[in-house]
N, CA, C, O and the ligand as a Tripos MOL2 file, in Angstrom:
@<TRIPOS>MOLECULE
protein
  305   303    77     0     0
PROTEIN
NO_CHARGES

@<TRIPOS>ATOM
      1 N         -13.3830  -18.8380  183.3030 N.3       1 MET1
      2 CA        -12.4640  -19.6260  184.1270 C.3       1 MET1
      3 C         -12.7620  -21.1190  184.0190 C.2       1 MET1
      4 O         -13.9190  -21.5370  184.0090 O.2       1 MET1
      5 N         -11.7340  -21.8840  183.9420 N.am      2 ALA2
      6 CA        -11.9070  -23.3280  183.7830 C.3       2 ALA2
      7 C         -11.9080  -24.0270  185.1410 C.2       2 ALA2
      8 O         -11.0870  -24.9010  185.4200 O.2       2 ALA2
      9 N         -12.8470  -23.6130  185.9600 N.am      3 MET3
     10 CA        -12.9260  -24.1720  187.3050 C.3       3 MET3
     11 C         -13.4020  -25.6250  187.3210 C.2       3 MET3
     12 O         -13.1070  -26.3840  188.2440 O.2       3 MET3
     13 N         -14.1440  -25.9890  186.2760 N.am      4 MET4
     14 CA        -14.7190  -27.3200  186.2250 C.3       4 MET4
     15 C         -13.6570  -28.3890  185.9550 C.2       4 MET4
     16 O         -13.8070  -29.5550  186.3200 O.2       4 MET4
     17 N         -12.6070  -27.9580  185.3170 N.am      5 ARG5
     18 CA        -11.5730  -28.9170  184.9470 C.3       5 ARG5
     19 C         -10.6520  -29.1920  186.1080 C.2       5 ARG5
     20 O          -9.6680  -28.4850  186.3230 O.2       5 ARG5
     21 N         -10.9750  -30.2050  186.8360 N.am      6 ARG6
     22 CA        -10.1130  -30.5470  187.9650 C.3       6 ARG6
     23 C          -9.4200  -31.8630  187.7090 C.2       6 ARG6
     24 O         -10.0300  -32.8370  187.2680 O.2       6 ARG6
     25 N          -8.1600  -31.8710  187.9890 N.am      7 LYS7
     26 CA         -7.3860  -33.0840  187.8210 C.3       7 LYS7
     27 C          -7.7680  -34.0740  188.9150 C.2       7 LYS7
     28 O          -7.9970  -33.7030  190.0660 O.2       7 LYS7
     29 N          -7.8270  -35.3090  188.5320 N.am      8 LYS8
     30 CA         -8.1180  -36.3300  189.5350 C.3       8 LYS8
     31 C          -6.9500  -36.4540  190.5020 C.2       8 LYS8
     32 O          -5.7890  -36.5270  190.1010 O.2       8 LYS8
     33 N          -7.2830  -36.4730  191.7550 N.am      9 ILE9
     34 CA         -6.2300  -36.5810  192.7750 C.3       9 ILE9
     35 C          -6.2440  -37.9940  193.3440 C.2       9 ILE9
     36 O          -7.2950  -38.5790  193.6040 O.2       9 ILE9
     37 N          -5.0530  -38.5100  193.5230 N.am     10 CYS10
     38 CA         -4.9060  -39.8220  194.1190 C.3      10 CYS10
     39 C          -5.4320  -39.8000  195.5610 C.2      10 CYS10
     40 O          -4.9940  -38.9960  196.3830 O.2      10 CYS10
     41 N          -6.3640  -40.6850  195.8420 N.am     11 LYS11
     42 CA         -6.9900  -40.7500  197.1760 C.3      11 LYS11
     43 C          -5.9740  -40.9590  198.2770 C.2      11 LYS11
     44 O          -6.0970  -40.4070  199.3700 O.2      11 LYS11
     45 N          -4.9710  -41.7600  197.9750 N.am     12 PHE12
     46 CA         -4.0050  -42.1430  199.0050 C.3      12 PHE12
     47 C          -2.9740  -41.0520  199.2430 C.2      12 PHE12
     48 O          -2.4400  -40.9260  200.3450 O.2      12 PHE12
     49 N          -2.6910  -40.2550  198.2040 N.am     13 CYS13
     50 CA         -1.7930  -39.1270  198.3860 C.3      13 CYS13
     51 C          -2.5310  -38.0250  199.1530 C.2      13 CYS13
     52 O          -1.9480  -37.2940  199.9530 O.2      13 CYS13
     53 N          -3.8090  -37.9370  198.8840 N.am     14 GLU14
     54 CA         -4.6380  -36.9180  199.5120 C.3      14 GLU14
     55 C          -4.8250  -37.2060  201.0110 C.2      14 GLU14
     56 O          -4.8280  -36.2920  201.8350 O.2      14 GLU14
     57 N          -4.9780  -38.4690  201.3360 N.am     15 ALA15
     58 CA         -5.1920  -38.8730  202.7270 C.3      15 ALA15
     59 C          -4.1290  -39.8830  203.1520 C.2      15 ALA15
     60 O          -4.3330  -41.0910  203.0290 O.2      15 ALA15
     61 N          -3.0000  -39.3920  203.6510 N.am     16 PRO16
     62 CA         -1.8890  -40.2980  204.0100 C.3      16 PRO16
     63 C          -2.2420  -41.3010  205.1100 C.2      16 PRO16
     64 O          -1.5690  -42.3210  205.2570 O.2      16 PRO16
     65 N          -3.2910  -41.0180  205.8800 N.am     17 GLU17
     66 CA         -3.7030  -41.9420  206.9450 C.3      17 GLU17
     67 C          -4.4310  -43.1520  206.3760 C.2      17 GLU17
     68 O          -4.6380  -44.1470  207.0710 O.2      17 GLU17
     69 N          -4.8180  -43.0580  205.1050 N.am     18 LEU18
     70 CA         -5.5030  -44.1610  204.4470 C.3      18 LEU18
     71 C          -4.4820  -45.2380  204.0690 C.2      18 LEU18
     72 O          -3.6320  -45.0340  203.2020 O.2      18 LEU18
     73 N          -4.5840  -46.3540  204.7210 N.am     19 LYS19
     74 CA         -3.6080  -47.4140  204.5050 C.3      19 LYS19
     75 C          -4.1030  -48.4360  203.4840 C.2      19 LYS19
     76 O          -5.2540  -48.8700  203.5100 O.2      19 LYS19
     77 N          -3.1990  -48.7990  202.5920 N.am     20 ILE20
     78 CA         -3.5310  -49.8450  201.6330 C.3      20 ILE20
     79 C          -3.1440  -51.1700  202.2740 C.2      20 ILE20
     80 O          -1.9660  -51.5140  202.3750 O.2      20 ILE20
     81 N          -4.1540  -51.8950  202.6990 N.am     21 ASP21
     82 CA         -3.9190  -53.1360  203.4210 C.3      21 ASP21
     83 C          -4.7700  -54.2300  202.8030 C.2      21 ASP21
     84 O          -5.9530  -54.0340  202.5250 O.2      21 ASP21
     85 N          -4.1570  -55.3790  202.5920 N.am     22 TYR22
     86 CA         -4.9230  -56.4820  201.9780 C.3      22 TYR22
     87 C          -6.0640  -56.9510  202.8670 C.2      22 TYR22
     88 O          -7.0200  -57.5650  202.3920 O.2      22 TYR22
     89 N          -5.9590  -56.6580  204.1700 N.am     23 LYS23
     90 CA         -7.0340  -57.0490  205.0870 C.3      23 LYS23
     91 C          -8.2410  -56.1090  204.9810 C.2      23 LYS23
     92 O          -9.3560  -56.4420  205.3810 O.2      23 LYS23
     93 N          -7.9740  -54.9350  204.4340 N.am     24 ASN24
     94 CA         -9.0430  -53.9510  204.2950 C.3      24 ASN24
     95 C          -9.7650  -54.1470  202.9570 C.2      24 ASN24
     96 O          -9.7380  -53.2890  202.0750 O.2      24 ASN24
     97 N         -10.4030  -55.3000  202.8460 N.am     25 TYR25
     98 CA        -11.0210  -55.6590  201.5670 C.3      25 TYR25
     99 C         -12.1800  -54.7650  201.1750 C.2      25 TYR25
    100 O         -12.4860  -54.6110  199.9930 O.2      25 TYR25
    101 N         -12.8240  -54.1760  202.1740 N.am     26 LYS26
    102 CA        -13.9410  -53.2730  201.8570 C.3      26 LYS26
    103 C         -13.4520  -52.0790  201.0450 C.2      26 LYS26
    104 O         -14.1220  -51.6080  200.1260 O.2      26 LYS26
    105 N         -12.2720  -51.6080  201.4090 N.am     27 MET27
    106 CA        -11.6840  -50.4960  200.6790 C.3      27 MET27
    107 C         -11.1750  -50.9650  199.3160 C.2      27 MET27
    108 O         -11.3640  -50.2910  198.3040 O.2      27 MET27
    109 N         -10.5330  -52.1190  199.3060 N.am     28 LEU28
    110 CA         -9.9740  -52.6460  198.0520 C.3      28 LEU28
    111 C         -11.0580  -52.9240  197.0200 C.2      28 LEU28
    112 O         -10.8430  -52.7810  195.8160 O.2      28 LEU28
    113 N         -12.2110  -53.3180  197.5080 N.am     29 ARG29
    114 CA        -13.3090  -53.6500  196.5880 C.3      29 ARG29
    115 C         -13.7510  -52.4640  195.7480 C.2      29 ARG29
    116 O         -14.3590  -52.6300  194.6910 O.2      29 ARG29
    117 N         -13.4390  -51.2630  196.2280 N.am     30 ARG30
    118 CA        -13.7990  -50.0770  195.4460 C.3      30 ARG30
    119 C         -12.8630  -49.9230  194.2540 C.2      30 ARG30
    120 O         -13.1110  -49.1020  193.3710 O.2      30 ARG30
    121 N         -11.7990  -50.6990  194.2250 N.am     31 PHE31
    122 CA        -10.8280  -50.5950  193.1370 C.3      31 PHE31
    123 C         -10.8430  -51.7970  192.2120 C.2      31 PHE31
    124 O          -9.9590  -51.9580  191.3720 O.2      31 PHE31
    125 N         -11.8580  -52.6410  192.3730 N.am     32 ILE32
    126 CA        -12.0220  -53.7430  191.4350 C.3      32 ILE32
    127 C         -13.4400  -53.7180  190.8630 C.2      32 ILE32
    128 O         -14.3750  -53.2200  191.4900 O.2      32 ILE32
    129 N         -13.5690  -54.2590  189.6760 N.am     33 THR33
    130 CA        -14.8740  -54.3110  189.0240 C.3      33 THR33
    131 C         -15.6800  -55.4750  189.6060 C.2      33 THR33
    132 O         -15.1650  -56.2710  190.3910 O.2      33 THR33
    133 N         -16.9350  -55.5580  189.2110 N.am     34 GLU34
    134 CA        -17.7750  -56.6590  189.6670 C.3      34 GLU34
    135 C         -17.2270  -58.0000  189.1920 C.2      34 GLU34
    136 O         -17.5000  -59.0380  189.7940 O.2      34 GLU34
    137 N         -16.4610  -57.9710  188.1210 N.am     35 GLN35
    138 CA        -15.8390  -59.1890  187.6030 C.3      35 GLN35
    139 C         -14.5440  -59.5250  188.3410 C.2      35 GLN35
    140 O         -13.9130  -60.5500  188.0830 O.2      35 GLN35
    141 N         -14.1680  -58.6550  189.2510 N.am     36 GLY36
    142 CA        -12.9680  -58.9110  190.0380 C.3      36 GLY36
    143 C         -11.6910  -58.3800  189.4170 C.2      36 GLY36
    144 O         -10.5900  -58.7190  189.8500 O.2      36 GLY36
    145 N         -11.8410  -57.5520  188.4070 N.am     37 LYS37
    146 CA        -10.6540  -56.9950  187.7580 C.3      37 LYS37
    147 C         -10.2510  -55.6830  188.4040 C.2      37 LYS37
    148 O         -11.0930  -54.9310  188.8960 O.2      37 LYS37
    149 N          -8.9720  -55.4230  188.3970 N.am     38 ILE38
    150 CA         -8.4670  -54.1800  188.9730 C.3      38 ILE38
    151 C          -8.7870  -53.0220  188.0210 C.2      38 ILE38
    152 O          -8.5000  -53.0850  186.8250 O.2      38 ILE38
    153 N          -9.3760  -51.9840  188.5670 N.am     39 ILE39
    154 CA         -9.7480  -50.8260  187.7470 C.3      39 ILE39
    155 C          -8.4920  -50.0100  187.4360 C.2      39 ILE39
    156 O          -7.7290  -49.6770  188.3420 O.2      39 ILE39
    157 N          -8.2760  -49.6880  186.1540 N.am     40 PRO40
    158 CA         -7.0650  -48.9330  185.7990 C.3      40 PRO40
    159 C          -7.0030  -47.5640  186.4670 C.2      40 PRO40
    160 O          -8.0270  -46.9340  186.7290 O.2      40 PRO40
    161 N          -5.7910  -47.1260  186.7320 N.am     41 ARG41
    162 CA         -5.6230  -45.9000  187.5080 C.3      41 ARG41
    163 C          -6.0850  -44.6460  186.7900 C.2      41 ARG41
    164 O          -6.3670  -43.6310  187.4260 O.2      41 ARG41
    165 N          -6.1630  -44.7120  185.4750 N.am     42 ARG42
    166 CA         -6.6610  -43.5150  184.7850 C.3      42 ARG42
    167 C          -8.1450  -43.2890  185.0800 C.2      42 ARG42
    168 O          -8.6640  -42.1920  184.8720 O.2      42 ARG42
    169 N          -8.8130  -44.3150  185.5560 N.am     43 ILE43
    170 CA        -10.2230  -44.1740  185.9250 C.3      43 ILE43
    171 C         -10.3630  -43.7820  187.3970 C.2      43 ILE43
    172 O         -11.1720  -42.9230  187.7460 O.2      43 ILE43
    173 N          -9.5760  -44.4120  188.2430 N.am     44 THR44
    174 CA         -9.6890  -44.1210  189.6720 C.3      44 THR44
    175 C          -8.9130  -42.8710  190.0810 C.2      44 THR44
    176 O          -9.2080  -42.2550  191.1050 O.2      44 THR44
    177 N          -7.9190  -42.5010  189.2710 N.am     45 GLY45
    178 CA         -7.1130  -41.3250  189.5920 C.3      45 GLY45
    179 C          -5.9660  -41.6280  190.5470 C.2      45 GLY45
    180 O          -5.2690  -40.7210  191.0030 O.2      45 GLY45
    181 N          -5.7790  -42.8950  190.8410 N.am     46 THR46
    182 CA         -4.6960  -43.2940  191.7450 C.3      46 THR46
    183 C          -3.3460  -43.1140  191.0530 C.2      46 THR46
    184 O          -3.2210  -43.3760  189.8570 O.2      46 THR46
    185 N          -2.3500  -42.6720  191.7930 N.am     47 CYS47
    186 CA         -1.0320  -42.4800  191.1960 C.3      47 CYS47
    187 C          -0.3190  -43.8190  190.9960 C.2      47 CYS47
    188 O          -0.7370  -44.8450  191.5320 O.2      47 CYS47
    189 N           0.7390  -43.7890  190.2320 N.am     48 THR48
    190 CA          1.4890  -45.0150  189.8950 C.3      48 THR48
    191 C           1.9400  -45.7750  191.1310 C.2      48 THR48
    192 O           1.7800  -46.9930  191.2160 O.2      48 THR48
    193 N           2.4990  -45.0550  192.0780 N.am     49 LYS49
    194 CA          3.0230  -45.6590  193.2870 C.3      49 LYS49
    195 C           1.9310  -46.3830  194.0680 C.2      49 LYS49
    196 O           2.0950  -47.5410  194.4530 O.2      49 LYS49
    197 N           0.8270  -45.6970  194.2940 N.am     50 HIS50
    198 CA         -0.2510  -46.2940  195.0830 C.3      50 HIS50
    199 C          -1.0110  -47.3630  194.3150 C.2      50 HIS50
    200 O          -1.5450  -48.2990  194.9110 O.2      50 HIS50
    201 N          -1.0630  -47.2290  192.9980 N.am     51 GLN51
    202 CA         -1.7160  -48.2680  192.1930 C.3      51 GLN51
    203 C          -0.9520  -49.5880  192.3330 C.2      51 GLN51
    204 O          -1.5420  -50.6680  192.3500 O.2      51 GLN51
    205 N           0.3730  -49.4700  192.4320 N.am     52 ARG52
    206 CA          1.1940  -50.6600  192.5900 C.3      52 ARG52
    207 C           0.9340  -51.3090  193.9500 C.2      52 ARG52
    208 O           0.8580  -52.5320  194.0620 O.2      52 ARG52
    209 N           0.7990  -50.4760  194.9730 N.am     53 PHE53
    210 CA          0.4770  -50.9890  196.3100 C.3      53 PHE53
    211 C          -0.8870  -51.6710  196.2860 C.2      53 PHE53
    212 O          -1.0770  -52.7420  196.8620 O.2      53 PHE53
    213 N          -1.8210  -51.0320  195.6120 N.am     54 LEU54
    214 CA         -3.1720  -51.5730  195.5020 C.3      54 LEU54
    215 C          -3.1780  -52.9370  194.8240 C.2      54 LEU54
    216 O          -3.8050  -53.8850  195.2980 O.2      54 LEU54
    217 N          -2.4620  -53.0140  193.7010 N.am     55 THR55
    218 CA         -2.3710  -54.2650  192.9550 C.3      55 THR55
    219 C          -1.8340  -55.3860  193.8370 C.2      55 THR55
    220 O          -2.3670  -56.4950  193.8500 O.2      55 THR55
    221 N          -0.7740  -55.0770  194.5700 N.am     56 THR56
    222 CA         -0.1770  -56.0610  195.4770 C.3      56 THR56
    223 C          -1.1880  -56.4780  196.5490 C.2      56 THR56
    224 O          -1.3560  -57.6670  196.8220 O.2      56 THR56
    225 N          -1.8460  -55.5110  197.1430 N.am     57 ALA57
    226 CA         -2.8170  -55.7910  198.2030 C.3      57 ALA57
    227 C          -3.9880  -56.6190  197.6850 C.2      57 ALA57
    228 O          -4.4530  -57.5380  198.3590 O.2      57 ALA57
    229 N          -4.4610  -56.2910  196.4840 N.am     58 ILE58
    230 CA         -5.5800  -57.0200  195.8880 C.3      58 ILE58
    231 C          -5.1750  -58.4670  195.6080 C.2      58 ILE58
    232 O          -5.9360  -59.3990  195.8680 O.2      58 ILE58
    233 N          -3.9810  -58.6360  195.0800 N.am     59 LYS59
    234 CA         -3.4980  -59.9920  194.7930 C.3      59 LYS59
    235 C          -3.3560  -60.8040  196.0740 C.2      59 LYS59
    236 O          -3.6810  -61.9910  196.1160 O.2      59 LYS59
    237 N          -2.8650  -60.1450  197.1130 N.am     60 ARG60
    238 CA         -2.7120  -60.8150  198.4010 C.3      60 ARG60
    239 C          -4.0820  -61.1760  198.9770 C.2      60 ARG60
    240 O          -4.2680  -62.2680  199.5140 O.2      60 ARG60
    241 N          -5.0140  -60.2740  198.8650 N.am     61 ALA61
    242 CA         -6.3720  -60.5180  199.3630 C.3      61 ALA61
    243 C          -7.0210  -61.6790  198.6150 C.2      61 ALA61
    244 O          -7.7470  -62.4800  199.2030 O.2      61 ALA61
    245 N          -6.7530  -61.7600  197.3170 N.am     62 ARG62
    246 CA         -7.2860  -62.8700  196.5190 C.3      62 ARG62
    247 C          -6.7320  -64.1930  197.0180 C.2      62 ARG62
    248 O          -7.4480  -65.1930  197.0850 O.2      62 ARG62
    249 N          -5.4620  -64.1910  197.3650 N.am     63 ASN63
    250 CA         -4.8130  -65.4050  197.8280 C.3      63 ASN63
    251 C          -5.4500  -65.9630  199.0870 C.2      63 ASN63
    252 O          -5.4770  -67.1760  199.2960 O.2      63 ASN63
    253 N          -5.9600  -65.0780  199.9170 N.am     64 ILE64
    254 CA         -6.6190  -65.5650  201.1220 C.3      64 ILE64
    255 C          -8.1400  -65.4820  200.9760 C.2      64 ILE64
    256 O          -8.8890  -65.5360  201.9510 O.2      64 ILE64
    257 N          -8.5650  -65.3480  199.7070 N.am     65 ALA65
    258 CA         -9.9840  -65.4390  199.3330 C.3      65 ALA65
    259 C         -10.8840  -64.3570  199.9340 C.2      65 ALA65
    260 O         -12.0750  -64.5810  200.1510 O.2      65 ALA65
    261 N         -10.3130  -63.2010  200.1970 N.am     66 LEU66
    262 CA        -11.1660  -62.0940  200.6320 C.3      66 LEU66
    263 C         -11.8270  -61.4370  199.4340 C.2      66 LEU66
    264 O         -12.9200  -60.8790  199.5250 O.2      66 LEU66
    265 N         -11.1290  -61.5210  198.3070 N.am     67 LEU67
    266 CA        -11.6650  -60.9340  197.0920 C.3      67 LEU67
    267 C         -11.7370  -62.0130  196.0150 C.2      67 LEU67
    268 O         -10.9180  -62.9320  195.9910 O.2      67 LEU67
    269 N         -12.7160  -61.8950  195.1310 N.am     68 PRO68
    270 CA        -12.8310  -62.9230  194.0920 C.3      68 PRO68
    271 C         -11.7680  -62.7940  193.0130 C.2      68 PRO68
    272 O         -11.2850  -61.6970  192.7330 O.2      68 PRO68
    273 N         -11.4150  -63.8950  192.4250 N.am     69 TYR69
    274 CA        -10.5490  -63.8930  191.2510 C.3      69 TYR69
    275 C         -11.3840  -63.4550  190.0650 C.2      69 TYR69
    276 O         -12.6130  -63.5070  190.1100 O.2      69 TYR69
    277 N         -10.7220  -63.0240  189.0070 N.am     70 SER70
    278 CA        -11.4850  -62.5790  187.8560 C.3      70 SER70
    279 C         -12.1020  -63.7600  187.1080 C.2      70 SER70
    280 O         -13.0760  -63.5950  186.3740 O.2      70 SER70
    281 N         -11.5420  -64.9310  187.2950 N.am     71 ASN71
    282 CA        -12.1770  -66.1190  186.7110 C.3      71 ASN71
    283 C         -12.7030  -67.0080  187.8420 C.2      71 ASN71
    284 O         -12.5840  -66.6640  189.0180 O.2      71 ASN71
    285 N         -13.2690  -68.1190  187.4870 N.am     72 ASN72
    286 CA        -13.8540  -68.9810  188.5100 C.3      72 ASN72
    287 C         -12.7960  -69.5300  189.4560 C.2      72 ASN72
    288 O         -11.6650  -69.8130  189.0610 O.2      72 ASN72
    289 N         -13.1900  -69.6690  190.6940 N.am     73 LEU73
    290 CA        -12.2690  -70.2330  191.6700 C.3      73 LEU73
    291 C         -12.0670  -71.6980  191.3900 C.2      73 LEU73
    292 O         -13.0060  -72.4530  191.1380 O.2      73 LEU73
    293 N         -10.8200  -72.0690  191.4430 N.am     74 LYS74
    294 CA        -10.4950  -73.4740  191.2020 C.3      74 LYS74
    295 C         -10.2060  -74.1620  192.5190 C.2      74 LYS74
    296 O          -9.8520  -73.5330  193.5160 O.2      74 LYS74
    297 N         -10.3650  -75.4470  192.4900 N.am     75 GLU75
    298 CA        -10.0560  -76.2120  193.6950 C.3      75 GLU75
    299 C          -8.5630  -76.1890  193.9390 C.2      75 GLU75
    300 O          -7.7570  -76.1720  193.0080 O.2      75 GLU75
    301 N          -8.2230  -76.1900  195.1790 N.am     76 LEU76
    302 CA         -6.8030  -76.1770  195.5150 C.3      76 LEU76
    303 C          -6.1810  -77.5550  195.2980 C.2      76 LEU76
    304 O          -4.9860  -77.7370  195.5310 O.2      76 LEU76
    305 ZN         -0.8120  -41.6510  195.4790 Zn       77 ZN77
@<TRIPOS>BOND
     1     1     2 1
     2     2     3 1
     3     3     4 2
     4     3     5 am
     5     5     6 1
     6     6     7 1
     7     7     8 2
     8     7     9 am
     9     9    10 1
    10    10    11 1
    11    11    12 2
    12    11    13 am
    13    13    14 1
    14    14    15 1
    15    15    16 2
    16    15    17 am
    17    17    18 1
    18    18    19 1
    19    19    20 2
    20    19    21 am
    21    21    22 1
    22    22    23 1
    23    23    24 2
    24    23    25 am
    25    25    26 1
    26    26    27 1
    27    27    28 2
    28    27    29 am
    29    29    30 1
    30    30    31 1
    31    31    32 2
    32    31    33 am
    33    33    34 1
    34    34    35 1
    35    35    36 2
    36    35    37 am
    37    37    38 1
    38    38    39 1
    39    39    40 2
    40    39    41 am
    41    41    42 1
    42    42    43 1
    43    43    44 2
    44    43    45 am
    45    45    46 1
    46    46    47 1
    47    47    48 2
    48    47    49 am
    49    49    50 1
    50    50    51 1
    51    51    52 2
    52    51    53 am
    53    53    54 1
    54    54    55 1
    55    55    56 2
    56    55    57 am
    57    57    58 1
    58    58    59 1
    59    59    60 2
    60    59    61 am
    61    61    62 1
    62    62    63 1
    63    63    64 2
    64    63    65 am
    65    65    66 1
    66    66    67 1
    67    67    68 2
    68    67    69 am
    69    69    70 1
    70    70    71 1
    71    71    72 2
    72    71    73 am
    73    73    74 1
    74    74    75 1
    75    75    76 2
    76    75    77 am
    77    77    78 1
    78    78    79 1
    79    79    80 2
    80    79    81 am
    81    81    82 1
    82    82    83 1
    83    83    84 2
    84    83    85 am
    85    85    86 1
    86    86    87 1
    87    87    88 2
    88    87    89 am
    89    89    90 1
    90    90    91 1
    91    91    92 2
    92    91    93 am
    93    93    94 1
    94    94    95 1
    95    95    96 2
    96    95    97 am
    97    97    98 1
    98    98    99 1
    99    99   100 2
   100    99   101 am
   101   101   102 1
   102   102   103 1
   103   103   104 2
   104   103   105 am
   105   105   106 1
   106   106   107 1
   107   107   108 2
   108   107   109 am
   109   109   110 1
   110   110   111 1
   111   111   112 2
   112   111   113 am
   113   113   114 1
   114   114   115 1
   115   115   116 2
   116   115   117 am
   117   117   118 1
   118   118   119 1
   119   119   120 2
   120   119   121 am
   121   121   122 1
   122   122   123 1
   123   123   124 2
   124   123   125 am
   125   125   126 1
   126   126   127 1
   127   127   128 2
   128   127   129 am
   129   129   130 1
   130   130   131 1
   131   131   132 2
   132   131   133 am
   133   133   134 1
   134   134   135 1
   135   135   136 2
   136   135   137 am
   137   137   138 1
   138   138   139 1
   139   139   140 2
   140   139   141 am
   141   141   142 1
   142   142   143 1
   143   143   144 2
   144   143   145 am
   145   145   146 1
   146   146   147 1
   147   147   148 2
   148   147   149 am
   149   149   150 1
   150   150   151 1
   151   151   152 2
   152   151   153 am
   153   153   154 1
   154   154   155 1
   155   155   156 2
   156   155   157 am
   157   157   158 1
   158   158   159 1
   159   159   160 2
   160   159   161 am
   161   161   162 1
   162   162   163 1
   163   163   164 2
   164   163   165 am
   165   165   166 1
   166   166   167 1
   167   167   168 2
   168   167   169 am
   169   169   170 1
   170   170   171 1
   171   171   172 2
   172   171   173 am
   173   173   174 1
   174   174   175 1
   175   175   176 2
   176   175   177 am
   177   177   178 1
   178   178   179 1
   179   179   180 2
   180   179   181 am
   181   181   182 1
   182   182   183 1
   183   183   184 2
   184   183   185 am
   185   185   186 1
   186   186   187 1
   187   187   188 2
   188   187   189 am
   189   189   190 1
   190   190   191 1
   191   191   192 2
   192   191   193 am
   193   193   194 1
   194   194   195 1
   195   195   196 2
   196   195   197 am
   197   197   198 1
   198   198   199 1
   199   199   200 2
   200   199   201 am
   201   201   202 1
   202   202   203 1
   203   203   204 2
   204   203   205 am
   205   205   206 1
   206   206   207 1
   207   207   208 2
   208   207   209 am
   209   209   210 1
   210   210   211 1
   211   211   212 2
   212   211   213 am
   213   213   214 1
   214   214   215 1
   215   215   216 2
   216   215   217 am
   217   217   218 1
   218   218   219 1
   219   219   220 2
   220   219   221 am
   221   221   222 1
   222   222   223 1
   223   223   224 2
   224   223   225 am
   225   225   226 1
   226   226   227 1
   227   227   228 2
   228   227   229 am
   229   229   230 1
   230   230   231 1
   231   231   232 2
   232   231   233 am
   233   233   234 1
   234   234   235 1
   235   235   236 2
   236   235   237 am
   237   237   238 1
   238   238   239 1
   239   239   240 2
   240   239   241 am
   241   241   242 1
   242   242   243 1
   243   243   244 2
   244   243   245 am
   245   245   246 1
   246   246   247 1
   247   247   248 2
   248   247   249 am
   249   249   250 1
   250   250   251 1
   251   251   252 2
   252   251   253 am
   253   253   254 1
   254   254   255 1
   255   255   256 2
   256   255   257 am
   257   257   258 1
   258   258   259 1
   259   259   260 2
   260   259   261 am
   261   261   262 1
   262   262   263 1
   263   263   264 2
   264   263   265 am
   265   265   266 1
   266   266   267 1
   267   267   268 2
   268   267   269 am
   269   269   270 1
   270   270   271 1
   271   271   272 2
   272   271   273 am
   273   273   274 1
   274   274   275 1
   275   275   276 2
   276   275   277 am
   277   277   278 1
   278   278   279 1
   279   279   280 2
   280   279   281 am
   281   281   282 1
   282   282   283 1
   283   283   284 2
   284   283   285 am
   285   285   286 1
   286   286   287 1
   287   287   288 2
   288   287   289 am
   289   289   290 1
   290   290   291 1
   291   291   292 2
   292   291   293 am
   293   293   294 1
   294   294   295 1
   295   295   296 2
   296   295   297 am
   297   297   298 1
   298   298   299 1
   299   299   300 2
   300   299   301 am
   301   301   302 1
   302   302   303 1
   303   303   304 2
@<TRIPOS>SUBSTRUCTURE
     1 MET1         2 RESIDUE 1 A MET
     2 ALA2         6 RESIDUE 1 A ALA
     3 MET3        10 RESIDUE 1 A MET
     4 MET4        14 RESIDUE 1 A MET
     5 ARG5        18 RESIDUE 1 A ARG
     6 ARG6        22 RESIDUE 1 A ARG
     7 LYS7        26 RESIDUE 1 A LYS
     8 LYS8        30 RESIDUE 1 A LYS
     9 ILE9        34 RESIDUE 1 A ILE
    10 CYS10       38 RESIDUE 1 A CYS
    11 LYS11       42 RESIDUE 1 A LYS
    12 PHE12       46 RESIDUE 1 A PHE
    13 CYS13       50 RESIDUE 1 A CYS
    14 GLU14       54 RESIDUE 1 A GLU
    15 ALA15       58 RESIDUE 1 A ALA
    16 PRO16       62 RESIDUE 1 A PRO
    17 GLU17       66 RESIDUE 1 A GLU
    18 LEU18       70 RESIDUE 1 A LEU
    19 LYS19       74 RESIDUE 1 A LYS
    20 ILE20       78 RESIDUE 1 A ILE
    21 ASP21       82 RESIDUE 1 A ASP
    22 TYR22       86 RESIDUE 1 A TYR
    23 LYS23       90 RESIDUE 1 A LYS
    24 ASN24       94 RESIDUE 1 A ASN
    25 TYR25       98 RESIDUE 1 A TYR
    26 LYS26      102 RESIDUE 1 A LYS
    27 MET27      106 RESIDUE 1 A MET
    28 LEU28      110 RESIDUE 1 A LEU
    29 ARG29      114 RESIDUE 1 A ARG
    30 ARG30      118 RESIDUE 1 A ARG
    31 PHE31      122 RESIDUE 1 A PHE
    32 ILE32      126 RESIDUE 1 A ILE
    33 THR33      130 RESIDUE 1 A THR
    34 GLU34      134 RESIDUE 1 A GLU
    35 GLN35      138 RESIDUE 1 A GLN
    36 GLY36      142 RESIDUE 1 A GLY
    37 LYS37      146 RESIDUE 1 A LYS
    38 ILE38      150 RESIDUE 1 A ILE
    39 ILE39      154 RESIDUE 1 A ILE
    40 PRO40      158 RESIDUE 1 A PRO
    41 ARG41      162 RESIDUE 1 A ARG
    42 ARG42      166 RESIDUE 1 A ARG
    43 ILE43      170 RESIDUE 1 A ILE
    44 THR44      174 RESIDUE 1 A THR
    45 GLY45      178 RESIDUE 1 A GLY
    46 THR46      182 RESIDUE 1 A THR
    47 CYS47      186 RESIDUE 1 A CYS
    48 THR48      190 RESIDUE 1 A THR
    49 LYS49      194 RESIDUE 1 A LYS
    50 HIS50      198 RESIDUE 1 A HIS
    51 GLN51      202 RESIDUE 1 A GLN
    52 ARG52      206 RESIDUE 1 A ARG
    53 PHE53      210 RESIDUE 1 A PHE
    54 LEU54      214 RESIDUE 1 A LEU
    55 THR55      218 RESIDUE 1 A THR
    56 THR56      222 RESIDUE 1 A THR
    57 ALA57      226 RESIDUE 1 A ALA
    58 ILE58      230 RESIDUE 1 A ILE
    59 LYS59      234 RESIDUE 1 A LYS
    60 ARG60      238 RESIDUE 1 A ARG
    61 ALA61      242 RESIDUE 1 A ALA
    62 ARG62      246 RESIDUE 1 A ARG
    63 ASN63      250 RESIDUE 1 A ASN
    64 ILE64      254 RESIDUE 1 A ILE
    65 ALA65      258 RESIDUE 1 A ALA
    66 LEU66      262 RESIDUE 1 A LEU
    67 LEU67      266 RESIDUE 1 A LEU
    68 PRO68      270 RESIDUE 1 A PRO
    69 TYR69      274 RESIDUE 1 A TYR
    70 SER70      278 RESIDUE 1 A SER
    71 ASN71      282 RESIDUE 1 A ASN
    72 ASN72      286 RESIDUE 1 A ASN
    73 LEU73      290 RESIDUE 1 A LEU
    74 LYS74      294 RESIDUE 1 A LYS
    75 GLU75      298 RESIDUE 1 A GLU
    76 LEU76      302 RESIDUE 1 A LEU
    77 ZN77       305 GROUP 0 **** ****
């Protein structure tokens, strides 16, 4: 039996109470690399719909400096 082969399940589909919010940077940080890049969904297992929400939230969080940009921060 191929019990070991489990498909990755989208965390957000699995737990509908889990909200993708730009203010929830602690959660968002699990979806970016140490360099500040968004981790592709084939690695995290996030579905297309939720990955898009994540991307938006991460970008919004960056705008208010909760999360680092992938390159150096520039002066405003
Ligand atoms: Zn999902």
